[in-house]
N, C-alpha and C positions, 0 to 999 in steps of 0.2 A: 409699672405693670403695663404691658403692651396689650392692646385689644385688637382683635382681628376685625377689620371693617371690610365690608364688601363694597366694591365700587362697581357701579353699573355704567358701562360705556354706551352712550346713546349715539347712534350713527347720525351724521349730519343729514339734514333734510334739504332737499333742493328747494329754495324759496324763489318763487317767481314774482319778481317785482315789476310793476308796470312802469314803464319809462314815462316821465312827464311829457315827453315829446310825442308820445303815442296818441294818435288822433282817435277820438270816439266817432262813431258813425254820425253823420249829419242828419238832421230831421228833413225829410223830403216833404216840402211844402208846395201846395198848388193853390192857385187863385182862381176864383170863378167871377167872371164879369158878364154883365148883361145889360142891354138897353132894349126897350120894348117897341121902339119905332125906328123908321129909317130916316128921320128928319136930320138936317144938318147939325142941329144943336145936340141931338142924341149921338151922332157920329163923333162929335168932338168929345163927348163924355166917354164913349166907348174906347176911343184911342187913349184918352187920359187914364182910364182905369187900367188898361193893359200896361201902359208905360209906368204908372205908379206902382203896380204890384210886382212888375219885373224888378224895378229898382228896390222896392221894399224888401222883397225876399232875398235878393242878391246882397243887400246891405247887412244881413245877419250872418256873421261868420259861421255859426253853428247850423245853418240851414242850407239846403240846396234846392234849386228851383225844379220842382217836379212837373211843372207845366202851367200854362195860362190857358184856361178853358173859357171861351167867350162866345156867347150867343148874341148875334147882332140882329135887331129888329124882331125879336121873338118875345111874345107875351110870357110873363112869369106865372100866369094863372094855371097853367097845365105843363107838366114836364114831358109829355109825349113828343112834342116837336122841338124840344130843346136838346139837340144832338150833342152839343159840347157838354152840357150838364150831365147827360146820361153817360157819355164817355168818361167823364171825370168820376162819377159814381162807380162805374165798372172798374176803372183803374184803382180806386180805393179798395174795392172788394177783392181785387187781384193782389193787393199788398204792395202796390207801387207808390202809394201816397200815405204819408203819416199825419198830415194836417191840411185843412182847407181854410183859406182866408177869403172873405168876400166883404164888400163895402157895407152891406146891411142885410137884414133879414128879408126885406122885400126884393133884394137882388137874388138871393138864394131861392126863394119861393114866395109867391103871393098867396098861394092857397095854403091855409093853416094845416090841413090834413097832410098834404104833400110835404110841407116843411117838417112836421113832426115825424112822419114816416122815414124821411131820409136822415134826420138827426139821430133817431133811434137806431137805424141801420148802421150808421157810421160809428155811433157810440159802442155798439156791440163789437166792433172791430178796433175799439180804442182810438178812433180817429176824431179829434175835436174839430169843430167848425168855429172859427173866430170871426165875429162880426165887428169890423173895425170901427164903424161910425159910433156904435154904442159901447165899444170896448167890452164886448161880451163874448165869453169863451164857453162853449158847451162842455169843456173838460171840467169846469168848476161846478157843474150841477150834477146831482145824482141822476142815474138812468131814468129817463122819462117813461112812466108806466102807461099802459094802454087803458084809457078811460072810456073807451067806446061802449063798454057794457053798462055804464051808469045811466 
């Protein structure tokens, strides 16, 4: 006994396969360097920081150097006179930088309120700050809340 069966023909779908050779966008990483005095010892540290971070960022194949921002002979207690720091923050807010690396929290800012302000601002844009000396990445902590009302 023959049964009638209905066969439904499904048209082929175009399957887009990512080629393994296709490059994903590189992370745009910037470094911030700072020394607080114009002494010869500090000048050596300043040059060493710039050289280190240029090589460090270029040594990561999935990163691209978004810039080395460096303030020479500028105190970290206030951000008003730190032109390169402010330019870096502006570039972050403009979407030109994906991550910031600096030697230590004290290089980034010596004033706690400024430090927290900028970390929060960058976190809102999903831009982590990595403090190399302490191996600390702000991407690994929840968004910092404003405790000023306490």
